[in-house]
Structure formats: C-alpha cells, structure tokens
C-alpha positions as CSV (number, residue, x, y, z in Angstrom):
1,X,19.9,-14.6,7.0
2,X,17.6,-11.4,7.0
3,X,17.1,-10.6,3.3
4,X,16.4,-6.8,1.8
5,X,12.9,-6.0,0.1
6,X,13.2,-5.1,-3.5
7,X,11.1,-2.2,-4.5
8,X,8.4,-3.9,-6.5
9,X,6.5,-0.8,-7.1
10,X,5.2,-1.9,-10.6
11,X,4.3,-5.4,-9.2
12,X,2.3,-4.3,-6.7
13,X,0.2,-1.8,-8.0
14,X,-2.4,-0.3,-6.2
15,X,-5.3,-2.1,-7.4
16,X,-6.2,-4.7,-10.0
17,X,-6.6,-3.8,-13.3
18,X,-7.4,-4.5,-17.1
19,X,-5.1,-3.0,-19.9
20,X,-7.2,-0.7,-21.9
21,X,-7.5,-1.8,-25.9
22,X,-5.4,-4.9,-25.4
23,X,-7.9,-7.4,-23.3
24,X,-5.1,-8.4,-20.6
25,X,-6.4,-8.8,-17.7
26,X,-4.5,-8.3,-14.6
27,X,-4.8,-9.7,-11.7
28,X,-2.8,-9.9,-7.9
29,X,-2.8,-12.3,-5.4
30,X,-0.9,-11.8,-1.6
31,X,-0.7,-13.5,1.3
32,X,1.7,-14.6,4.0
33,X,4.3,-17.8,3.9
34,X,7.6,-18.3,5.0
35,X,7.5,-15.9,8.2
36,X,7.0,-12.9,5.5
37,X,4.8,-12.2,2.5
38,X,4.2,-12.9,-1.0
39,X,2.6,-11.3,-4.4
40,X,1.7,-12.8,-7.3
41,X,0.3,-10.9,-10.4
42,X,-0.8,-12.9,-13.2
43,X,-1.5,-11.4,-16.8
44,X,-4.3,-13.3,-18.7
45,X,-6.4,-12.9,-21.9
46,X,-9.5,-14.8,-20.0
47,X,-11.1,-15.1,-16.7
48,X,-8.7,-16.7,-14.6
49,X,-10.1,-18.7,-11.2
50,X,-8.6,-16.0,-8.5
51,X,-9.6,-18.0,-5.5
52,X,-8.6,-21.2,-6.9
53,X,-5.2,-20.2,-7.9
54,X,-4.5,-18.7,-4.4
55,X,-5.5,-22.0,-3.0
56,X,-2.7,-23.7,-5.3
57,X,0.1,-21.4,-4.4
58,X,-1.0,-21.6,-0.8
59,X,-1.0,-25.1,-0.9
60,X,2.5,-25.7,-2.7
61,X,4.1,-23.1,-0.2
62,X,2.7,-25.1,2.7
63,X,4.5,-28.1,1.1
64,X,7.4,-26.0,0.6
65,X,7.3,-24.7,4.4
66,X,6.6,-28.9,5.4
67,X,10.0,-29.6,4.2
68,X,12.8,-26.8,4.8
69,X,11.2,-24.9,7.9
70,X,13.7,-25.0,10.2
71,X,11.2,-23.2,12.8
72,X,9.2,-26.3,12.6
73,X,10.3,-29.7,14.2
74,X,8.0,-31.9,12.1
75,X,10.0,-30.4,8.9
76,X,12.4,-32.9,6.8
77,X,15.2,-30.6,7.1
78,X,14.5,-30.8,11.1
79,X,14.1,-34.5,11.2
80,X,17.1,-34.4,9.4
81,X,19.0,-32.3,11.8
82,X,18.4,-34.3,14.9
83,X,19.9,-37.3,13.2
84,X,22.3,-38.0,15.7
85,X,24.6,-40.8,14.3
86,X,26.8,-40.8,10.9
87,X,25.8,-42.5,8.3
88,X,22.1,-43.1,9.1
89,X,20.4,-42.9,5.9
90,X,17.5,-40.3,5.4
91,X,14.8,-40.5,2.8
92,X,13.9,-37.1,1.4
93,X,10.9,-35.8,-0.6
94,X,12.0,-34.8,-4.1
95,X,11.9,-31.2,-3.2
96,X,14.1,-31.3,-0.3
97,X,16.2,-33.3,-2.4
98,X,16.5,-31.1,-5.2
99,X,17.3,-28.0,-2.6
100,X,19.9,-30.1,-1.1
101,X,21.4,-30.9,-4.3
102,X,21.5,-27.4,-5.0
103,X,23.2,-26.6,-2.1
104,X,26.1,-29.1,-2.9
105,X,26.7,-27.2,-6.1
106,X,26.7,-23.6,-4.8
107,X,29.1,-24.9,-2.0
108,X,31.1,-26.2,-4.8
109,X,31.1,-23.5,-7.4
110,X,31.6,-20.9,-4.6
111,X,34.4,-22.8,-3.0
112,X,32.5,-22.8,0.5
113,X,31.4,-19.2,0.5
114,X,27.7,-20.3,0.1
115,X,27.5,-23.1,3.2
116,X,24.0,-24.1,4.2
117,X,25.6,-25.8,7.6
118,X,26.4,-22.3,8.7
119,X,23.4,-21.8,11.2
120,X,26.2,-22.5,14.8
121,X,28.1,-20.1,13.7
122,X,25.1,-17.6,12.8
123,X,23.8,-18.5,16.7
124,X,27.4,-18.3,18.2
125,X,27.4,-14.4,16.8
126,X,23.8,-13.6,18.3
127,X,22.3,-13.5,15.1
128,X,20.1,-17.1,15.6
129,X,17.1,-18.0,17.0
130,X,19.1,-18.2,20.6
131,X,19.3,-14.7,21.0
132,X,21.7,-11.8,20.5
133,X,25.4,-12.3,22.1
134,X,26.7,-10.6,25.3
135,X,30.4,-10.8,24.1
136,X,32.2,-11.4,21.2
137,X,33.4,-15.2,20.8
138,X,37.0,-16.2,21.6
139,X,38.9,-18.5,18.6
140,X,38.9,-21.5,20.7
141,X,35.1,-21.2,20.5
142,X,35.0,-20.4,17.4
143,X,37.5,-23.1,16.2
144,X,35.0,-25.5,17.7
145,X,31.9,-24.5,16.0
146,X,33.7,-24.5,12.9
147,X,34.3,-28.4,13.1
148,X,31.0,-28.8,12.9
149,X,31.0,-26.9,9.7
150,X,30.8,-27.9,6.2
151,X,28.2,-28.8,3.9
152,X,31.1,-31.7,2.2
153,X,30.0,-33.3,5.1
154,X,26.7,-34.5,4.1
155,X,26.7,-37.8,1.8
156,X,24.5,-37.7,-1.0
157,X,23.2,-41.2,-2.1
158,X,21.1,-42.8,-4.5
159,X,17.3,-43.2,-4.2
160,X,17.1,-39.5,-3.1
161,X,18.5,-40.4,0.4
162,X,21.4,-38.5,2.1
163,X,23.3,-39.4,5.2
164,X,25.9,-37.2,8.0
165,X,29.7,-37.8,8.0
166,X,29.9,-36.2,11.3
167,X,26.4,-36.3,13.6
168,X,27.0,-33.0,14.6
169,X,26.1,-31.2,11.0
170,X,23.0,-29.5,10.8
171,X,21.7,-27.8,7.5
172,X,19.6,-24.4,7.2
173,X,18.3,-23.7,3.9
174,X,17.2,-20.2,4.7
175,X,19.4,-18.4,2.3
176,X,17.7,-20.4,-1.0
177,X,14.4,-21.9,0.6
178,X,12.6,-18.2,-0.4
179,X,14.2,-18.4,-4.1
180,X,13.0,-22.0,-4.4
181,X,9.7,-21.1,-3.3
182,X,9.3,-18.8,-6.0
183,X,10.4,-20.9,-8.4
184,X,7.8,-23.6,-7.4
185,X,5.2,-20.9,-7.9
186,X,6.8,-19.9,-11.0
187,X,6.4,-23.7,-12.2
188,X,2.9,-23.7,-11.0
189,X,1.9,-20.7,-13.3
190,X,3.4,-21.8,-16.0
191,X,1.5,-25.4,-15.9
192,X,-1.5,-23.8,-16.0
193,X,-0.8,-21.9,-19.1
194,X,0.0,-18.4,-17.4
195,X,3.0,-16.9,-19.1
196,X,2.8,-13.2,-18.4
197,X,3.7,-12.9,-14.0
198,X,5.6,-11.9,-11.5
199,X,6.2,-13.9,-8.3
200,X,7.9,-12.2,-4.8
201,X,8.3,-14.2,-1.7
202,X,9.9,-11.7,0.9
203,X,11.9,-9.7,-1.6
204,X,13.1,-12.8,-3.8
205,X,11.5,-12.6,-7.2
206,X,10.7,-14.5,-10.6
207,X,9.3,-13.0,-13.8
208,X,7.8,-14.7,-17.2
209,X,7.1,-12.7,-20.0
210,X,5.9,-9.0,-20.1
211,X,3.4,-6.3,-18.1
212,X,0.4,-5.6,-19.8
213,X,1.6,-2.5,-21.8
214,X,4.1,-5.4,-23.2
215,X,7.4,-4.2,-21.7
216,X,9.6,-6.2,-19.1
217,X,8.9,-6.6,-15.6
218,X,10.9,-4.1,-13.4
219,X,12.1,-4.6,-10.5
220,X,14.1,-1.8,-7.6
221,X,17.1,-2.5,-5.5
222,X,16.6,-0.9,-2.2
223,X,19.4,1.9,-1.1
224,X,22.0,0.1,0.7
225,X,22.2,2.7,3.8
226,X,21.6,2.1,7.2
227,X,18.3,3.8,8.0
228,X,17.0,4.0,4.6
229,X,13.7,3.7,3.9
230,X,12.0,0.3,2.1
231,X,10.8,2.7,-0.8
232,X,14.4,4.5,-1.4
233,X,15.1,3.3,-4.8
234,X,18.8,2.3,-5.8
235,X,18.9,1.0,-9.1
236,X,16.0,-0.8,-11.5
237,X,16.7,-3.9,-13.1
238,X,14.5,-5.1,-16.0
239,X,13.6,-8.5,-16.2
240,X,11.9,-11.6,-18.4
241,X,11.9,-15.1,-17.9
242,X,14.4,-14.6,-15.2
243,X,15.2,-15.0,-11.3
244,X,16.2,-11.9,-9.1
245,X,17.7,-11.5,-5.4
246,X,19.2,-9.6,-3.6
247,X,21.5,-9.7,-0.5
248,X,22.5,-6.7,2.4
249,X,24.3,-6.3,5.3
250,X,22.4,-2.6,6.0
251,X,19.4,-4.0,8.2
252,X,20.9,-6.9,10.1
253,X,23.5,-6.2,12.3
254,X,24.7,-6.6,15.8
255,X,27.0,-4.5,18.4
256,X,28.9,-6.5,21.1
257,X,31.3,-4.4,23.2
258,X,30.5,-0.9,21.4
259,X,31.9,-2.7,17.9
260,X,29.4,-3.5,14.8
261,X,29.4,-7.0,13.2
262,X,27.7,-8.1,9.9
263,X,25.0,-10.6,10.3
264,X,27.0,-12.0,7.2
265,X,29.2,-14.9,8.3
266,X,31.9,-16.3,6.4
267,X,31.4,-20.2,7.0
268,X,35.0,-20.6,6.2
269,X,36.8,-18.2,8.8
270,X,33.9,-18.2,11.7
271,X,33.8,-14.3,11.4
272,X,31.6,-11.7,10.3
273,X,32.7,-10.6,6.6
274,X,34.5,-6.8,6.6
275,X,34.9,-6.7,3.1
276,X,33.1,-3.5,2.3
277,X,30.0,-5.0,0.2
278,X,26.8,-3.8,1.5
279,X,24.7,-5.3,-1.3
280,X,25.0,-7.7,-3.9
281,X,21.6,-8.4,-6.7
282,X,22.2,-11.3,-9.3
283,X,20.2,-12.4,-11.8
284,X,20.0,-16.1,-12.7
285,X,17.6,-18.6,-14.4
286,X,16.1,-19.6,-11.2
287,X,15.5,-17.4,-8.4
288,X,16.6,-20.2,-5.6
289,X,20.1,-19.5,-7.6
290,X,20.4,-16.1,-8.1
291,X,19.4,-16.1,-3.6
292,X,22.3,-18.6,-3.0
293,X,24.7,-16.5,-5.2
294,X,24.1,-13.2,-3.8
295,X,24.6,-14.5,-0.3
296,X,27.7,-16.2,-0.8
297,X,29.1,-12.5,-2.9
298,X,28.9,-10.9,-0.1
299,X,31.1,-13.2,1.8
300,X,33.3,-13.5,-1.4
301,X,34.0,-9.6,-1.7
302,X,33.6,-7.9,-5.0
303,X,36.7,-9.1,-7.0
304,X,35.8,-12.8,-6.4
305,X,32.4,-12.2,-6.4
306,X,32.5,-10.8,-9.9
307,X,34.8,-12.8,-11.3
308,X,32.5,-15.5,-10.4
309,X,29.7,-13.9,-11.9
310,X,31.5,-13.7,-15.1
311,X,32.3,-17.2,-15.4
312,X,29.2,-18.2,-15.3
313,X,26.7,-19.0,-17.7
314,X,23.6,-16.9,-17.9
315,X,24.0,-15.3,-14.7
316,X,24.8,-11.3,-14.2
317,X,25.4,-9.6,-10.9
318,X,25.8,-6.1,-9.1
319,X,27.7,-5.1,-6.3
320,X,27.7,-2.2,-4.3
321,X,30.9,-1.3,-1.8
322,X,31.1,1.2,0.6
323,X,33.6,3.9,0.0
324,X,34.8,4.3,3.5
325,X,33.4,8.0,3.5
326,X,29.9,7.2,3.5
327,X,29.8,6.7,-0.2
328,X,28.7,3.6,-2.7
329,X,30.9,2.4,-5.9
330,X,28.9,0.2,-8.3
331,X,30.5,-3.0,-9.4
332,X,28.4,-5.4,-12.2
333,X,29.5,-8.1,-14.2
334,X,29.8,-8.0,-18.0
335,X,25.9,-8.7,-18.9
336,X,24.3,-7.0,-16.3
337,X,21.5,-4.2,-17.0
338,X,20.1,-1.4,-14.9
339,X,17.6,1.4,-16.1
340,X,18.8,4.7,-15.8
C-alpha cells in the first residue's frame, strides 16, 4: 500500500553538525531502497566510519529486498508465491520466517483486518501492478478472489518452513516489510554500540536514545487531507526507543464510474473501506508491528481500532477521522502523547 510520508524535519536537518560544548557528533546517511528513500541519523561521541556504516546498511537492506520484494522474481516471497501445489514445503531464511510469523500474529490479533494475502483484491480494484480498474468489480468477481484470501491458508512448520493449504494463496508483505527494514537497521546500529539514532525508510521510523540536545526525537504526522503538501504538519510526536508508522488513505485512491474508492481494502469483505478513518499513527516496540497495526486499524475503524490499541501492551495509537464536512476529529489511545 502507498504509505504517507512522515515529516522528519528534525531528523533530516540541512547539514551534518556537531553539538557545541558536548562533543557529540551527528552524522546523516541517506540512500535508496524498496522503491523509496532512507535516512539514518546517528549521534556518537567519537569518530564513526560513515562510509563503512553506509555500506553495512545498504548490504542489510539489499538482504531484506532479496527476501521480501515482490518486484524481484528471484526473491524468497516471489518463489513462495509461484508454488502451485498445496503442502509443498518451502524452506525460508530466518528473516523471511520471522516476518511471516509476525504476519500470522497480526492476522490473529486484528481478526483478519491485517492480511498479507490481500494483494489479489488490491489488483482487482486497480491499485496493484496490473494498473487501474475500468469498472467497479461485481460481487461474483469479488467472491471469487476472496476464496483465495486469508493468512490462515498458510501452514507454519518446524525448521523455518511453511506451505500453502490452498495452491492459489500468495503473499505480499509490503505493509510490514519497510518496518522490518527499519528494525533491521536499528539492530545493526545497536550491535555497533551506537545508542542514539533515528532510522526512516519511506516514512516508517525507529528512534533510539536522544538527540544532541538530550531531548527525545520528534516525528511529524502529515496533515491527512487530499492535496496537502508533504511538509504540512498535523501533529508532532515524541519518540524514544520505539517504532512509529502512519497509514493514510488520502494520497492513494481511484475513481471508477465517477465514484472515489480508497486503496485500503478490507480483506474480510473484499471491498475498499469507507469508515471515515483518514489516518492512523501507531507507536510500538518495533517499527514492523507499528506498520502492520496502522494498516489494520485503517480497516477496523476508529472504535475497534482504539479498543485494540488499549488492549495491547506497550502499543499506542492516534486515529484521525473525517467529520464529513471537511473537518477532522482526533482520537487516541490512553497513552498516546503529542507535543502541543
């Protein structure tokens, strides 16, 4: 799904800097991955070989892409999707198995609102690689595609293997893969004894420690209005040792027969959601979890979404709903914090 960009003005800055009087060196590393860009800011008390660090980051992101990119025919996920027989065992890498297991848990705790097998429905409605739809899909076409949807149709087996219960099932982990990439880079930096950093890939974020001024990192949520600029700040959120992700429906939609449809598809019904939710932001222990939950709550709606957030441990969220008259209303879980 198309992910809205977070406003990371404090993260990105205009230049590398050294904080006066405290000896902290701030370095910014940028690049491209997963069809988007990444930005990594690290703060150290000593010289860090940035060229070597960038190489390590790029190598790790390339590894994630080799595993989970549906645009690469040789990736693990593409090879799994090509399996045409139910029950055939697929040996997975540790990373792929870990993300698939996370998908299984997201499917469970959201009662199917998050579903990594939804891609055929996305294509049917004209949001996928097959291009825009000409006509609104009819009920029989939707029911036909729904018969091959459902993460429950995947068997998880010992020794990092899984298989399909039905041959037509396919997987697309786009709604958590970027988050997993963020987490992978965060782990790499932690292993290198870097405690203060912020990582962003395509708007998904993980922040560790503090900034050069010893305050928490801050991320901005884009104003969830069609046509809003990328630098229009709606709310600012403090972030420390947590992952952060936002999902929205105001930048990606189609018009079929003069009617506008959201790109957020409910995998349980086969239809685009129309619950009034325009943006969901989630803070969680990992960026991948925040990423998946933000997507799921877009589907679940405000009441069920806030209810889920309040039940989950160490997870908070912020839901923005269109009031119907062009205005916006905000709802947040009991522990979500914004900076006024």
